[in-house]
mmCIF file of the C-alpha atoms, coordinates in Angstrom:
data_MODEL
# 
_entry.id   MODEL 
# 
loop_
_atom_site.group_PDB 
_atom_site.id 
_atom_site.type_symbol 
_atom_site.label_atom_id 
_atom_site.label_alt_id 
_atom_site.label_comp_id 
_atom_site.label_asym_id 
_atom_site.label_entity_id 
_atom_site.label_seq_id 
_atom_site.pdbx_PDB_ins_code 
_atom_site.Cartn_x 
_atom_site.Cartn_y 
_atom_site.Cartn_z 
_atom_site.occupancy 
_atom_site.B_iso_or_equiv 
_atom_site.pdbx_formal_charge 
_atom_site.auth_seq_id 
_atom_site.auth_comp_id 
_atom_site.auth_asym_id 
_atom_site.auth_atom_id 
_atom_site.pdbx_PDB_model_num 
ATOM 1   C CA . MET A 1 1   ? 88.363  105.708 99.371  1.00 0.00 ? 1   MET A CA 1 
ATOM 2   C CA . GLU A 1 2   ? 89.430  108.432 101.751 1.00 0.00 ? 2   GLU A CA 1 
ATOM 3   C CA . GLY A 1 3   ? 90.313  108.030 105.421 1.00 0.00 ? 3   GLY A CA 1 
ATOM 4   C CA . LEU A 1 4   ? 93.289  105.696 104.840 1.00 0.00 ? 4   LEU A CA 1 
ATOM 5   C CA . LYS A 1 5   ? 96.934  106.633 105.339 1.00 0.00 ? 5   LYS A CA 1 
ATOM 6   C CA . VAL A 1 6   ? 100.345 104.980 105.757 1.00 0.00 ? 6   VAL A CA 1 
ATOM 7   C CA . SER A 1 7   ? 102.449 106.081 108.706 1.00 0.00 ? 7   SER A CA 1 
ATOM 8   C CA . ASP A 1 8   ? 106.110 105.379 109.501 1.00 0.00 ? 8   ASP A CA 1 
ATOM 9   C CA . ALA A 1 9   ? 106.532 104.497 113.167 1.00 0.00 ? 9   ALA A CA 1 
ATOM 10  C CA . LYS A 1 10  ? 109.528 103.815 115.386 1.00 0.00 ? 10  LYS A CA 1 
ATOM 11  C CA . LEU A 1 11  ? 108.601 101.369 118.123 1.00 0.00 ? 11  LEU A CA 1 
ATOM 12  C CA . VAL A 1 12  ? 110.179 99.583  121.052 1.00 0.00 ? 12  VAL A CA 1 
ATOM 13  C CA . VAL A 1 13  ? 108.709 96.202  121.981 1.00 0.00 ? 13  VAL A CA 1 
ATOM 14  C CA . TYR A 1 14  ? 109.533 94.962  125.486 1.00 0.00 ? 14  TYR A CA 1 
ATOM 15  C CA . MET A 1 15  ? 109.674 91.223  126.073 1.00 0.00 ? 15  MET A CA 1 
ATOM 16  C CA . HIS A 1 16  ? 110.395 88.828  128.879 1.00 0.00 ? 16  HIS A CA 1 
ATOM 17  C CA . PRO A 1 17  ? 113.810 87.083  128.651 1.00 0.00 ? 17  PRO A CA 1 
ATOM 18  C CA . SER A 1 18  ? 112.002 83.760  128.316 1.00 0.00 ? 18  SER A CA 1 
ATOM 19  C CA . LYS A 1 19  ? 110.878 84.941  124.858 1.00 0.00 ? 19  LYS A CA 1 
ATOM 20  C CA . ALA A 1 20  ? 114.428 85.643  123.667 1.00 0.00 ? 20  ALA A CA 1 
ATOM 21  C CA . ASN A 1 21  ? 114.634 82.462  121.574 1.00 0.00 ? 21  ASN A CA 1 
ATOM 22  C CA . LYS A 1 22  ? 111.351 83.299  119.866 1.00 0.00 ? 22  LYS A CA 1 
ATOM 23  C CA . ALA A 1 23  ? 111.720 87.066  119.640 1.00 0.00 ? 23  ALA A CA 1 
ATOM 24  C CA . SER A 1 24  ? 110.193 87.344  116.145 1.00 0.00 ? 24  SER A CA 1 
ATOM 25  C CA . GLN A 1 25  ? 107.024 85.549  117.194 1.00 0.00 ? 25  GLN A CA 1 
ATOM 26  C CA . ALA A 1 26  ? 106.766 87.674  120.329 1.00 0.00 ? 26  ALA A CA 1 
ATOM 27  C CA . ILE A 1 27  ? 107.188 90.881  118.303 1.00 0.00 ? 27  ILE A CA 1 
ATOM 28  C CA . LEU A 1 28  ? 104.504 89.882  115.783 1.00 0.00 ? 28  LEU A CA 1 
ATOM 29  C CA . ARG A 1 29  ? 102.158 88.877  118.595 1.00 0.00 ? 29  ARG A CA 1 
ATOM 30  C CA . GLU A 1 30  ? 102.640 92.277  120.235 1.00 0.00 ? 30  GLU A CA 1 
ATOM 31  C CA . LEU A 1 31  ? 102.002 94.152  116.986 1.00 0.00 ? 31  LEU A CA 1 
ATOM 32  C CA . SER A 1 32  ? 98.961  92.001  116.200 1.00 0.00 ? 32  SER A CA 1 
ATOM 33  C CA . SER A 1 33  ? 97.420  93.154  119.492 1.00 0.00 ? 33  SER A CA 1 
ATOM 34  C CA . LEU A 1 34  ? 97.230  96.676  117.967 1.00 0.00 ? 34  LEU A CA 1 
ATOM 35  C CA . LEU A 1 35  ? 95.101  95.608  115.009 1.00 0.00 ? 35  LEU A CA 1 
ATOM 36  C CA . PHE A 1 36  ? 91.534  96.896  114.525 1.00 0.00 ? 36  PHE A CA 1 
ATOM 37  C CA . LYS A 1 37  ? 91.701  99.200  117.530 1.00 0.00 ? 37  LYS A CA 1 
ATOM 38  C CA . PHE A 1 38  ? 91.906  102.978 117.575 1.00 0.00 ? 38  PHE A CA 1 
ATOM 39  C CA . ASN A 1 39  ? 95.361  104.052 118.716 1.00 0.00 ? 39  ASN A CA 1 
ATOM 40  C CA . GLU A 1 40  ? 95.689  107.628 119.971 1.00 0.00 ? 40  GLU A CA 1 
ATOM 41  C CA . THR A 1 41  ? 99.467  107.616 119.459 1.00 0.00 ? 41  THR A CA 1 
ATOM 42  C CA . PHE A 1 42  ? 99.088  106.863 115.749 1.00 0.00 ? 42  PHE A CA 1 
ATOM 43  C CA . ASP A 1 43  ? 95.761  108.740 115.424 1.00 0.00 ? 43  ASP A CA 1 
ATOM 44  C CA . GLY A 1 44  ? 93.894  105.962 113.681 1.00 0.00 ? 44  GLY A CA 1 
ATOM 45  C CA . VAL A 1 45  ? 92.742  102.357 113.636 1.00 0.00 ? 45  VAL A CA 1 
ATOM 46  C CA . VAL A 1 46  ? 95.690  100.068 112.833 1.00 0.00 ? 46  VAL A CA 1 
ATOM 47  C CA . LEU A 1 47  ? 94.695  97.855  109.888 1.00 0.00 ? 47  LEU A CA 1 
ATOM 48  C CA . ALA A 1 48  ? 98.038  96.315  108.888 1.00 0.00 ? 48  ALA A CA 1 
ATOM 49  C CA . TYR A 1 49  ? 101.765 96.606  109.506 1.00 0.00 ? 49  TYR A CA 1 
ATOM 50  C CA . ASP A 1 50  ? 105.084 95.904  107.804 1.00 0.00 ? 50  ASP A CA 1 
ATOM 51  C CA . VAL A 1 51  ? 107.918 95.683  110.331 1.00 0.00 ? 51  VAL A CA 1 
ATOM 52  C CA . ASN A 1 52  ? 111.726 95.663  110.261 1.00 0.00 ? 52  ASN A CA 1 
ATOM 53  C CA . ILE A 1 53  ? 114.026 95.307  113.263 1.00 0.00 ? 53  ILE A CA 1 
ATOM 54  C CA . HIS A 1 54  ? 115.672 98.723  113.527 1.00 0.00 ? 54  HIS A CA 1 
ATOM 55  C CA . SER A 1 55  ? 118.612 97.604  115.692 1.00 0.00 ? 55  SER A CA 1 
ATOM 56  C CA . LYS A 1 56  ? 120.094 94.302  116.805 1.00 0.00 ? 56  LYS A CA 1 
ATOM 57  C CA . THR A 1 57  ? 121.016 95.785  120.173 1.00 0.00 ? 57  THR A CA 1 
ATOM 58  C CA . THR A 1 58  ? 118.553 95.561  123.052 1.00 0.00 ? 58  THR A CA 1 
ATOM 59  C CA . LYS A 1 59  ? 117.871 97.602  126.167 1.00 0.00 ? 59  LYS A CA 1 
ATOM 60  C CA . ILE A 1 60  ? 117.477 95.808  129.485 1.00 0.00 ? 60  ILE A CA 1 
ATOM 61  C CA . LEU A 1 61  ? 114.972 97.223  131.939 1.00 0.00 ? 61  LEU A CA 1 
ATOM 62  C CA . PRO A 1 62  ? 116.049 96.683  135.566 1.00 0.00 ? 62  PRO A CA 1 
ATOM 63  C CA . GLY A 1 63  ? 113.648 94.979  137.964 1.00 0.00 ? 63  GLY A CA 1 
ATOM 64  C CA . ILE A 1 64  ? 112.801 91.746  139.704 1.00 0.00 ? 64  ILE A CA 1 
ATOM 65  C CA . HIS A 1 65  ? 111.898 90.280  136.303 1.00 0.00 ? 65  HIS A CA 1 
ATOM 66  C CA . PRO A 1 66  ? 114.009 92.293  133.828 1.00 0.00 ? 66  PRO A CA 1 
ATOM 67  C CA . TYR A 1 67  ? 112.566 92.839  130.343 1.00 0.00 ? 67  TYR A CA 1 
ATOM 68  C CA . PHE A 1 68  ? 114.519 93.631  127.200 1.00 0.00 ? 68  PHE A CA 1 
ATOM 69  C CA . GLY A 1 69  ? 113.439 96.048  124.489 1.00 0.00 ? 69  GLY A CA 1 
ATOM 70  C CA . VAL A 1 70  ? 113.782 95.590  120.738 1.00 0.00 ? 70  VAL A CA 1 
ATOM 71  C CA . ARG A 1 71  ? 113.730 98.650  118.502 1.00 0.00 ? 71  ARG A CA 1 
ATOM 72  C CA . LEU A 1 72  ? 111.542 98.356  115.413 1.00 0.00 ? 72  LEU A CA 1 
ATOM 73  C CA . GLN A 1 73  ? 110.658 100.445 112.412 1.00 0.00 ? 73  GLN A CA 1 
ATOM 74  C CA . ALA A 1 74  ? 107.225 99.744  110.988 1.00 0.00 ? 74  ALA A CA 1 
ATOM 75  C CA . LYS A 1 75  ? 104.896 101.002 108.301 1.00 0.00 ? 75  LYS A CA 1 
ATOM 76  C CA . LEU A 1 76  ? 101.336 101.130 109.597 1.00 0.00 ? 76  LEU A CA 1 
ATOM 77  C CA . LEU A 1 77  ? 98.172  101.286 107.530 1.00 0.00 ? 77  LEU A CA 1 
ATOM 78  C CA . LEU A 1 78  ? 95.746  103.485 109.478 1.00 0.00 ? 78  LEU A CA 1 
ATOM 79  C CA . PHE A 1 79  ? 92.064  104.312 109.122 1.00 0.00 ? 79  PHE A CA 1 
ATOM 80  C CA . ASN A 1 80  ? 90.631  107.512 110.590 1.00 0.00 ? 80  ASN A CA 1 
ATOM 81  C CA . PRO A 1 81  ? 87.660  108.963 108.669 1.00 0.00 ? 81  PRO A CA 1 
ATOM 82  C CA . LYS A 1 82  ? 86.996  112.669 109.180 1.00 0.00 ? 82  LYS A CA 1 
ATOM 83  C CA . PRO A 1 83  ? 83.710  114.521 108.521 1.00 0.00 ? 83  PRO A CA 1 
ATOM 84  C CA . GLY A 1 84  ? 83.282  115.155 104.797 1.00 0.00 ? 84  GLY A CA 1 
ATOM 85  C CA . MET A 1 85  ? 85.487  112.255 103.664 1.00 0.00 ? 85  MET A CA 1 
ATOM 86  C CA . LEU A 1 86  ? 84.151  109.887 100.997 1.00 0.00 ? 86  LEU A CA 1 
ATOM 87  C CA . LEU A 1 87  ? 83.907  106.272 102.202 1.00 0.00 ? 87  LEU A CA 1 
ATOM 88  C CA . GLU A 1 88  ? 82.752  102.963 100.758 1.00 0.00 ? 88  GLU A CA 1 
ATOM 89  C CA . GLY A 1 89  ? 81.259  99.873  102.344 1.00 0.00 ? 89  GLY A CA 1 
ATOM 90  C CA . GLU A 1 90  ? 78.924  96.959  101.714 1.00 0.00 ? 90  GLU A CA 1 
ATOM 91  C CA . VAL A 1 91  ? 75.243  97.272  102.586 1.00 0.00 ? 91  VAL A CA 1 
ATOM 92  C CA . VAL A 1 92  ? 74.347  94.493  105.044 1.00 0.00 ? 92  VAL A CA 1 
ATOM 93  C CA . LYS A 1 93  ? 70.878  95.640  106.072 1.00 0.00 ? 93  LYS A CA 1 
ATOM 94  C CA . LEU A 1 94  ? 68.367  98.302  105.123 1.00 0.00 ? 94  LEU A CA 1 
ATOM 95  C CA . GLY A 1 95  ? 64.910  99.410  106.060 1.00 0.00 ? 95  GLY A CA 1 
ATOM 96  C CA . GLN A 1 96  ? 62.580  102.299 105.420 1.00 0.00 ? 96  GLN A CA 1 
ATOM 97  C CA . GLN A 1 97  ? 64.376  104.520 107.939 1.00 0.00 ? 97  GLN A CA 1 
ATOM 98  C CA . SER A 1 98  ? 68.040  103.483 107.698 1.00 0.00 ? 98  SER A CA 1 
ATOM 99  C CA . ILE A 1 99  ? 70.812  101.801 105.727 1.00 0.00 ? 99  ILE A CA 1 
ATOM 100 C CA . HIS A 1 100 ? 73.471  99.738  107.548 1.00 0.00 ? 100 HIS A CA 1 
ATOM 101 C CA . VAL A 1 101 ? 76.949  99.304  106.071 1.00 0.00 ? 101 VAL A CA 1 
ATOM 102 C CA . ILE A 1 102 ? 80.192  97.489  106.914 1.00 0.00 ? 102 ILE A CA 1 
ATOM 103 C CA . VAL A 1 103 ? 83.354  99.429  105.988 1.00 0.00 ? 103 VAL A CA 1 
ATOM 104 C CA . LEU A 1 104 ? 86.629  97.553  105.376 1.00 0.00 ? 104 LEU A CA 1 
ATOM 105 C CA . GLY A 1 105 ? 85.123  94.456  106.967 1.00 0.00 ? 105 GLY A CA 1 
ATOM 106 C CA . PHE A 1 106 ? 85.245  95.739  110.563 1.00 0.00 ? 106 PHE A CA 1 
ATOM 107 C CA . ALA A 1 107 ? 83.677  99.200  111.047 1.00 0.00 ? 107 ALA A CA 1 
ATOM 108 C CA . SER A 1 108 ? 79.902  99.592  111.111 1.00 0.00 ? 108 SER A CA 1 
ATOM 109 C CA . ALA A 1 109 ? 78.160  102.583 109.552 1.00 0.00 ? 109 ALA A CA 1 
ATOM 110 C CA . ILE A 1 110 ? 74.601  103.842 109.465 1.00 0.00 ? 110 ILE A CA 1 
ATOM 111 C CA . ILE A 1 111 ? 72.804  106.324 107.209 1.00 0.00 ? 111 ILE A CA 1 
ATOM 112 C CA . THR A 1 112 ? 69.508  107.385 108.775 1.00 0.00 ? 112 THR A CA 1 
ATOM 113 C CA . GLU A 1 113 ? 66.382  108.623 107.019 1.00 0.00 ? 113 GLU A CA 1 
ATOM 114 C CA . GLU A 1 114 ? 67.202  112.331 107.358 1.00 0.00 ? 114 GLU A CA 1 
ATOM 115 C CA . ASP A 1 115 ? 70.564  111.743 105.638 1.00 0.00 ? 115 ASP A CA 1 
ATOM 116 C CA . ILE A 1 116 ? 69.116  109.886 102.618 1.00 0.00 ? 116 ILE A CA 1 
ATOM 117 C CA . ARG A 1 117 ? 68.344  112.329 99.816  1.00 0.00 ? 117 ARG A CA 1 
ATOM 118 C CA . GLU A 1 118 ? 64.778  112.604 98.590  1.00 0.00 ? 118 GLU A CA 1 
ATOM 119 C CA . GLU A 1 119 ? 65.364  111.013 95.191  1.00 0.00 ? 119 GLU A CA 1 
ATOM 120 C CA . PHE A 1 120 ? 65.817  107.609 96.874  1.00 0.00 ? 120 PHE A CA 1 
ATOM 121 C CA . LYS A 1 121 ? 62.477  105.957 97.610  1.00 0.00 ? 121 LYS A CA 1 
ATOM 122 C CA . TYR A 1 122 ? 62.116  102.837 99.727  1.00 0.00 ? 122 TYR A CA 1 
ATOM 123 C CA . LYS A 1 123 ? 60.337  99.851  98.132  1.00 0.00 ? 123 LYS A CA 1 
ATOM 124 C CA . LEU A 1 124 ? 59.605  96.273  99.118  1.00 0.00 ? 124 LEU A CA 1 
ATOM 125 C CA . LYS A 1 125 ? 59.456  94.130  96.013  1.00 0.00 ? 125 LYS A CA 1 
ATOM 126 C CA . HIS A 1 126 ? 59.365  90.323  95.998  1.00 0.00 ? 126 HIS A CA 1 
ATOM 127 C CA . ASP A 1 127 ? 60.394  90.330  99.695  1.00 0.00 ? 127 ASP A CA 1 
ATOM 128 C CA . GLU A 1 128 ? 63.492  92.393  98.823  1.00 0.00 ? 128 GLU A CA 1 
ATOM 129 C CA . GLU A 1 129 ? 64.029  95.805  100.384 1.00 0.00 ? 129 GLU A CA 1 
ATOM 130 C CA . VAL A 1 130 ? 65.557  98.407  98.068  1.00 0.00 ? 130 VAL A CA 1 
ATOM 131 C CA . PHE A 1 131 ? 66.043  102.138 97.675  1.00 0.00 ? 131 PHE A CA 1 
ATOM 132 C CA . THR A 1 132 ? 65.466  103.227 94.078  1.00 0.00 ? 132 THR A CA 1 
ATOM 133 C CA . SER A 1 133 ? 66.317  106.616 92.595  1.00 0.00 ? 133 SER A CA 1 
ATOM 134 C CA . THR A 1 134 ? 63.367  108.474 91.078  1.00 0.00 ? 134 THR A CA 1 
ATOM 135 C CA . SER A 1 135 ? 65.805  110.295 88.763  1.00 0.00 ? 135 SER A CA 1 
ATOM 136 C CA . HIS A 1 136 ? 67.653  107.203 87.509  1.00 0.00 ? 136 HIS A CA 1 
ATOM 137 C CA . LYS A 1 137 ? 65.654  103.969 87.689  1.00 0.00 ? 137 LYS A CA 1 
ATOM 138 C CA . ARG A 1 138 ? 68.755  101.768 87.500  1.00 0.00 ? 138 ARG A CA 1 
ATOM 139 C CA . HIS A 1 139 ? 70.382  103.486 90.451  1.00 0.00 ? 139 HIS A CA 1 
ATOM 140 C CA . LYS A 1 140 ? 69.442  101.132 93.289  1.00 0.00 ? 140 LYS A CA 1 
ATOM 141 C CA . ILE A 1 141 ? 70.671  100.413 96.804  1.00 0.00 ? 141 ILE A CA 1 
ATOM 142 C CA . LYS A 1 142 ? 70.054  96.979  98.320  1.00 0.00 ? 142 LYS A CA 1 
ATOM 143 C CA . VAL A 1 143 ? 71.794  94.380  100.470 1.00 0.00 ? 143 VAL A CA 1 
ATOM 144 C CA . GLY A 1 144 ? 75.162  93.592  98.868  1.00 0.00 ? 144 GLY A CA 1 
ATOM 145 C CA . THR A 1 145 ? 75.513  97.007  97.161  1.00 0.00 ? 145 THR A CA 1 
ATOM 146 C CA . VAL A 1 146 ? 78.883  98.719  97.576  1.00 0.00 ? 146 VAL A CA 1 
ATOM 147 C CA . LEU A 1 147 ? 77.741  102.073 98.906  1.00 0.00 ? 147 LEU A CA 1 
ATOM 148 C CA . ARG A 1 148 ? 79.677  105.328 98.522  1.00 0.00 ? 148 ARG A CA 1 
ATOM 149 C CA . PHE A 1 149 ? 78.771  107.841 101.215 1.00 0.00 ? 149 PHE A CA 1 
ATOM 150 C CA . VAL A 1 150 ? 80.104  110.860 103.093 1.00 0.00 ? 150 VAL A CA 1 
ATOM 151 C CA . ALA A 1 151 ? 81.271  110.522 106.697 1.00 0.00 ? 151 ALA A CA 1 
ATOM 152 C CA . LYS A 1 152 ? 79.551  112.727 109.286 1.00 0.00 ? 152 LYS A CA 1 
ATOM 153 C CA . SER A 1 153 ? 81.211  111.434 112.451 1.00 0.00 ? 153 SER A CA 1 
ATOM 154 C CA . PHE A 1 154 ? 83.331  108.537 113.738 1.00 0.00 ? 154 PHE A CA 1 
ATOM 155 C CA . ASP A 1 155 ? 83.061  107.004 117.205 1.00 0.00 ? 155 ASP A CA 1 
ATOM 156 C CA . GLU A 1 156 ? 86.632  105.892 117.915 1.00 0.00 ? 156 GLU A CA 1 
ATOM 157 C CA . GLU A 1 157 ? 85.677  103.722 120.884 1.00 0.00 ? 157 GLU A CA 1 
ATOM 158 C CA . ILE A 1 158 ? 83.127  101.469 119.207 1.00 0.00 ? 158 ILE A CA 1 
ATOM 159 C CA . LEU A 1 159 ? 84.375  102.056 115.623 1.00 0.00 ? 159 LEU A CA 1 
ATOM 160 C CA . HIS A 1 160 ? 81.003  103.291 114.406 1.00 0.00 ? 160 HIS A CA 1 
ATOM 161 C CA . ILE A 1 161 ? 80.481  105.743 111.531 1.00 0.00 ? 161 ILE A CA 1 
ATOM 162 C CA . SER A 1 162 ? 77.543  108.045 110.920 1.00 0.00 ? 162 SER A CA 1 
ATOM 163 C CA . GLY A 1 163 ? 77.160  108.739 107.205 1.00 0.00 ? 163 GLY A CA 1 
ATOM 164 C CA . SER A 1 164 ? 75.191  110.746 104.655 1.00 0.00 ? 164 SER A CA 1 
ATOM 165 C CA . LEU A 1 165 ? 73.764  110.197 101.172 1.00 0.00 ? 165 LEU A CA 1 
ATOM 166 C CA . LEU A 1 166 ? 72.687  113.815 100.677 1.00 0.00 ? 166 LEU A CA 1 
ATOM 167 C CA . PRO A 1 167 ? 75.426  114.823 98.170  1.00 0.00 ? 167 PRO A CA 1 
ATOM 168 C CA . ALA A 1 168 ? 74.815  113.879 94.527  1.00 0.00 ? 168 ALA A CA 1 
ATOM 169 C CA . HIS A 1 169 ? 78.138  111.995 94.264  1.00 0.00 ? 169 HIS A CA 1 
ATOM 170 C CA . THR A 1 170 ? 76.988  109.356 96.789  1.00 0.00 ? 170 THR A CA 1 
ATOM 171 C CA . GLY A 1 171 ? 75.037  106.151 96.282  1.00 0.00 ? 171 GLY A CA 1 
ATOM 172 C CA . SER A 1 172 ? 75.820  102.852 94.567  1.00 0.00 ? 172 SER A CA 1 
ATOM 173 C CA . ALA A 1 173 ? 79.542  102.952 93.736  1.00 0.00 ? 173 ALA A CA 1 
ATOM 174 C CA . ARG A 1 174 ? 79.040  100.780 90.653  1.00 0.00 ? 174 ARG A CA 1 
ATOM 175 C CA . TRP A 1 175 ? 76.290  103.023 89.232  1.00 0.00 ? 175 TRP A CA 1 
ATOM 176 C CA . LEU A 1 176 ? 78.213  106.216 90.023  1.00 0.00 ? 176 LEU A CA 1 
ATOM 177 C CA . ASP A 1 177 ? 81.350  104.939 88.248  1.00 0.00 ? 177 ASP A CA 1 
ATOM 178 C CA . LYS A 1 178 ? 79.349  103.962 85.142  1.00 0.00 ? 178 LYS A CA 1 
ATOM 179 C CA . ASN A 1 179 ? 77.258  107.148 85.004  1.00 0.00 ? 179 ASN A CA 1 
ATOM 180 C CA . LYS A 1 180 ? 79.636  109.882 86.119  1.00 0.00 ? 180 LYS A CA 1 
ATOM 181 C CA . GLY A 1 181 ? 78.229  112.400 83.650  1.00 0.00 ? 181 GLY A CA 1 
ATOM 182 C CA . ASP A 1 182 ? 74.691  112.028 84.994  1.00 0.00 ? 182 ASP A CA 1 
ATOM 183 C CA . TRP A 1 183 ? 75.443  112.643 88.667  1.00 0.00 ? 183 TRP A CA 1 
ATOM 184 C CA . SER A 1 184 ? 78.025  115.349 87.839  1.00 0.00 ? 184 SER A CA 1 
ATOM 185 C CA . CYS A 1 185 ? 75.319  117.352 86.040  1.00 0.00 ? 185 CYS A CA 1 
ATOM 186 C CA . ALA A 1 186 ? 72.920  116.745 88.925  1.00 0.00 ? 186 ALA A CA 1 
ATOM 187 C CA . ASP A 1 187 ? 75.567  117.904 91.397  1.00 0.00 ? 187 ASP A CA 1 
ATOM 188 C CA . ARG A 1 188 ? 76.191  121.107 89.421  1.00 0.00 ? 188 ARG A CA 1 
ATOM 189 C CA . SER A 1 189 ? 72.457  121.768 89.141  1.00 0.00 ? 189 SER A CA 1 
ATOM 190 C CA . SER A 1 190 ? 72.046  121.245 92.873  1.00 0.00 ? 190 SER A CA 1 
ATOM 191 C CA . LYS A 1 191 ? 74.875  123.678 93.614  1.00 0.00 ? 191 LYS A CA 1 
ATOM 192 C CA . LYS A 1 192 ? 73.354  126.283 91.270  1.00 0.00 ? 192 LYS A CA 1 
ATOM 193 C CA . ARG A 1 193 ? 69.965  125.930 92.975  1.00 0.00 ? 193 ARG A CA 1 
ATOM 194 C CA . LYS A 1 194 ? 71.611  126.296 96.357  1.00 0.00 ? 194 LYS A CA 1 
ATOM 195 C CA . GLU A 1 195 ? 73.569  129.390 95.274  1.00 0.00 ? 195 GLU A CA 1 
ATOM 196 C CA . SER A 1 196 ? 70.422  130.897 93.735  1.00 0.00 ? 196 SER A CA 1 
ATOM 197 C CA . GLU A 1 197 ? 68.468  130.282 96.943  1.00 0.00 ? 197 GLU A CA 1 
ATOM 198 C CA . GLU A 1 198 ? 71.261  131.861 99.013  1.00 0.00 ? 198 GLU A CA 1 
ATOM 199 C CA . MET A 1 199 ? 71.236  134.927 96.733  1.00 0.00 ? 199 MET A CA 1 
ATOM 200 C CA . ARG A 1 200 ? 67.457  135.247 97.125  1.00 0.00 ? 200 ARG A CA 1 
ATOM 201 C CA . GLN A 1 201 ? 67.803  135.043 100.880 1.00 0.00 ? 201 GLN A CA 1 
ATOM 202 C CA . LEU A 1 202 ? 70.503  137.718 100.853 1.00 0.00 ? 202 LEU A CA 1 
ATOM 203 C CA . ASP A 1 203 ? 68.314  139.934 98.688  1.00 0.00 ? 203 ASP A CA 1 
ATOM 204 C CA . ASN A 1 204 ? 65.404  139.480 101.076 1.00 0.00 ? 204 ASN A CA 1 
ATOM 205 C CA . VAL A 1 205 ? 67.638  140.287 104.037 1.00 0.00 ? 205 VAL A CA 1 
ATOM 206 C CA . SER A 1 206 ? 68.917  143.407 102.269 1.00 0.00 ? 206 SER A CA 1 
ATOM 207 C CA . VAL A 1 207 ? 65.382  144.589 101.466 1.00 0.00 ? 207 VAL A CA 1 
ATOM 208 C CA . ASP A 1 208 ? 64.233  143.925 105.030 1.00 0.00 ? 208 ASP A CA 1 
ATOM 209 C CA . GLU A 1 209 ? 67.229  145.763 106.460 1.00 0.00 ? 209 GLU A CA 1 
ATOM 210 C CA . ALA A 1 210 ? 66.654  148.739 104.135 1.00 0.00 ? 210 ALA A CA 1 
ATOM 211 C CA . THR A 1 211 ? 62.967  148.872 105.075 1.00 0.00 ? 211 THR A CA 1 
ATOM 212 C CA . SER A 1 212 ? 63.849  148.714 108.748 1.00 0.00 ? 212 SER A CA 1 
ATOM 213 C CA . LEU A 1 213 ? 66.375  151.535 108.408 1.00 0.00 ? 213 LEU A CA 1 
ATOM 214 C CA . MET A 1 214 ? 63.898  153.677 106.488 1.00 0.00 ? 214 MET A CA 1 
ATOM 215 C CA . ASN A 1 215 ? 61.219  153.137 109.150 1.00 0.00 ? 215 ASN A CA 1 
ATOM 216 C CA . THR A 1 216 ? 63.681  153.968 111.917 1.00 0.00 ? 216 THR A CA 1 
ATOM 217 C CA . ASP A 1 217 ? 64.835  157.124 110.104 1.00 0.00 ? 217 ASP A CA 1 
ATOM 218 C CA . HIS A 1 218 ? 61.202  158.138 109.511 1.00 0.00 ? 218 HIS A CA 1 
ATOM 219 C CA . ARG A 1 219 ? 60.378  157.734 113.210 1.00 0.00 ? 219 ARG A CA 1 
ATOM 220 C CA . ARG A 1 220 ? 63.406  159.836 114.169 1.00 0.00 ? 220 ARG A CA 1 
ATOM 221 C CA . LYS A 1 221 ? 62.345  162.633 111.829 1.00 0.00 ? 221 LYS A CA 1 
ATOM 222 C CA . LYS A 1 222 ? 58.798  162.605 113.226 1.00 0.00 ? 222 LYS A CA 1 
ATOM 223 C CA . SER A 1 223 ? 60.237  162.728 116.751 1.00 0.00 ? 223 SER A CA 1 
ATOM 224 C CA . LYS A 1 224 ? 62.357  165.789 115.874 1.00 0.00 ? 224 LYS A CA 1 
ATOM 225 C CA . ILE A 1 225 ? 59.396  167.571 114.281 1.00 0.00 ? 225 ILE A CA 1 
ATOM 226 C CA . HIS A 1 226 ? 57.308  166.841 117.367 1.00 0.00 ? 226 HIS A CA 1 
ATOM 227 C CA . ASN A 1 227 ? 60.006  168.222 119.656 1.00 0.00 ? 227 ASN A CA 1 
ATOM 228 C CA . VAL A 1 228 ? 60.306  171.467 117.625 1.00 0.00 ? 228 VAL A CA 1 
ATOM 229 C CA . ASP A 1 229 ? 56.529  171.975 117.632 1.00 0.00 ? 229 ASP A CA 1 
ATOM 230 C CA . SER A 1 230 ? 56.347  171.437 121.356 1.00 0.00 ? 230 SER A CA 1 
# 
């Protein structure tokens, strides 16, 4: 899955002198407060960390209640999905107009009706809601399915993702992995149709532009003839 990265960070954790005897616990508590929140400094949601004390020396901050700083070097696992990245999550709810997904156990995602490609048709069978592909009957999306989708946007404040199932390489991750040849061919066919449509549009534009130029040139010639006659 895309959107994950490991970052090396140099940190300084400041603690009250009363925590000096339990510095390790205080450091871990401070780092744990960063988890599952978007951090602008690291440009991502902190998912995990691996920390080493960078120096045994400390820096005392002057004040009425002086704090001391401990230098650390940590590896941080960050999550920051960008538009176009391929993500995966578990379907927790679906209806005729939307599919709701949980990514990495903490971030919510939604794929709305306009972002679900036409081959997926909603059905209610035996009180179970499911999206079934009209092209591949075994390609189904229901509660519990690991869904592979493309990110459209990411709200960093509430950790909410807007996703899309329009590309052919999205859908049930299990089905896609087992039937790579099928969706690869469909993806290529879709691209060819899109390119063909774009070429037709360009041709139409070219014809329209040529017709417009010819009409303009014809009007100019008539205007000149009229001026000479007058």
